[in-house]
C-alpha positions as CSV (number, residue, x, y, z in Angstrom):
1,M,-73.7,-0.5,-59.6
2,T,-71.9,-3.2,-62.1
3,K,-69.7,-2.3,-65.0
4,N,-72.4,-3.0,-67.5
5,E,-75.1,-1.0,-65.8
6,K,-73.2,2.1,-65.8
7,P,-72.7,2.4,-69.8
8,K,-76.3,1.3,-70.1
9,K,-77.8,4.1,-67.9
10,N,-75.5,6.5,-69.8
11,L,-76.8,5.2,-73.0
12,I,-80.5,5.6,-71.6
13,K,-79.9,8.9,-70.5
14,L,-78.3,10.1,-73.9
15,F,-81.2,8.8,-75.6
16,S,-83.7,10.5,-73.5
17,N,-81.9,13.9,-73.5
18,S,-81.9,13.8,-77.2
19,S,-85.4,12.8,-77.6
20,Y,-86.4,15.8,-75.3
21,R,-84.1,18.1,-77.5
22,F,-85.5,16.9,-80.6
23,I,-89.0,17.6,-79.2
24,S,-88.2,21.0,-77.7
25,D,-86.4,22.1,-81.0
26,F,-89.5,20.9,-82.9
27,L,-91.8,23.0,-80.7
28,N,-89.5,26.2,-80.6
29,D,-89.1,25.9,-84.5
30,S,-92.8,26.0,-85.0
31,A,-93.2,28.9,-82.7
32,E,-90.6,30.9,-84.4
33,K,-92.2,30.1,-87.8
34,R,-95.6,31.3,-86.5
35,A,-94.0,34.7,-85.2
36,Q,-92.2,35.1,-88.6
37,E,-95.5,34.5,-90.3
38,Q,-97.3,37.2,-88.0
39,A,-94.6,39.6,-88.5
40,N,-94.9,39.2,-92.3
41,E,-98.6,39.6,-92.0
42,N,-98.2,42.7,-90.1
43,I,-95.9,44.4,-92.5
44,F,-98.0,43.2,-95.5
45,L,-100.9,45.0,-94.0
46,K,-99.2,48.1,-93.3
47,L,-97.6,48.3,-96.7
48,K,-100.9,47.7,-98.1
49,M,-102.5,50.6,-96.0
50,A,-99.6,52.9,-97.2
51,A,-100.3,51.9,-100.9
52,L,-103.8,52.8,-100.5
53,Q,-103.2,56.1,-98.8
54,N,-100.5,56.9,-101.4
55,S,-98.0,57.4,-98.2
56,L,-94.3,58.0,-98.6
57,V,-92.5,54.7,-97.5
58,V,-89.1,54.1,-95.9
59,I,-88.0,50.5,-95.8
60,Q,-85.2,49.1,-94.0
61,V,-84.3,45.7,-96.0
62,Q,-81.8,42.9,-94.9
63,D,-79.1,42.6,-97.5
64,E,-79.3,39.2,-99.5
65,K,-75.7,38.4,-99.5
66,D,-74.8,39.5,-96.0
67,E,-77.5,39.2,-93.4
68,E,-75.7,41.6,-90.9
69,K,-76.0,44.6,-93.4
70,F,-79.0,46.6,-94.2
71,Q,-80.1,48.9,-97.0
72,T,-82.6,51.8,-96.6
73,I,-85.0,52.2,-99.5
74,S,-87.8,55.0,-99.9
75,G,-90.4,55.6,-102.4
76,W,-94.2,54.9,-103.1
77,L,-96.1,51.6,-103.6
78,P,-98.4,50.6,-106.3
79,K,-102.0,50.5,-105.5
80,V,-101.8,46.7,-105.4
81,V,-99.6,44.9,-103.0
82,T,-99.0,41.0,-103.2
83,N,-98.3,38.7,-100.1
84,E,-95.0,37.4,-101.3
85,S,-93.2,40.5,-102.7
86,I,-93.6,44.4,-103.3
87,V,-92.5,46.7,-106.1
88,I,-91.4,50.0,-104.9
89,R,-91.0,53.3,-107.1
90,T,-87.9,55.1,-105.4
91,Q,-87.7,58.8,-105.3
92,D,-85.5,58.7,-108.3
93,N,-88.2,56.9,-110.4
94,Q,-86.4,53.4,-110.3
95,L,-88.6,50.3,-109.7
96,M,-87.2,47.9,-107.1
97,M,-88.8,44.4,-106.3
98,L,-88.5,43.3,-102.5
99,T,-89.6,40.1,-100.9
100,I,-91.6,40.8,-97.7
101,D,-89.1,38.2,-95.7
102,R,-86.2,40.6,-96.0
103,I,-88.2,43.7,-94.7
104,K,-87.2,44.6,-91.2
105,K,-88.8,47.8,-90.6
106,V,-91.3,49.9,-92.5
107,T,-92.0,53.6,-91.8
108,T,-94.8,55.4,-93.5
109,L,-95.4,59.1,-94.0
110,S,-99.1,59.9,-95.2
111,P,-100.0,62.9,-97.5
112,S,-101.6,64.3,-94.3
113,G,-98.6,64.2,-92.3
114,D,-99.2,61.2,-90.1
115,Q,-96.1,59.1,-89.6
116,E,-96.3,55.4,-88.6
117,S,-93.6,52.7,-87.9
118,I,-93.5,49.0,-87.6
119,S,-90.5,46.5,-87.3
120,R,-89.9,42.8,-86.6
């Protein structure tokens, strides 16, 4: 191999690897996004059912400032739950607004005593 061919091969290899990495990252990103949307939909449906049954809801929420910290909130939901965010009336009658994206785990306790849980 001559001196000129070696840098040329390295450059071709670099371009092909970066193209492969770009496509791989693009495909993985869309798969992660779909999984995130599916998790949001599952949590939304669980919260909607809890609101209709007037169930006590315990929600584990990711902290806005520090993603490693979580907060646990319990209370009841209004009869209508929207897709993007929820309002929860806590046990000490405070109203809190939460986005569905920040919710990591939902546990519901229905008035009949049935307990269900869902998490990401």
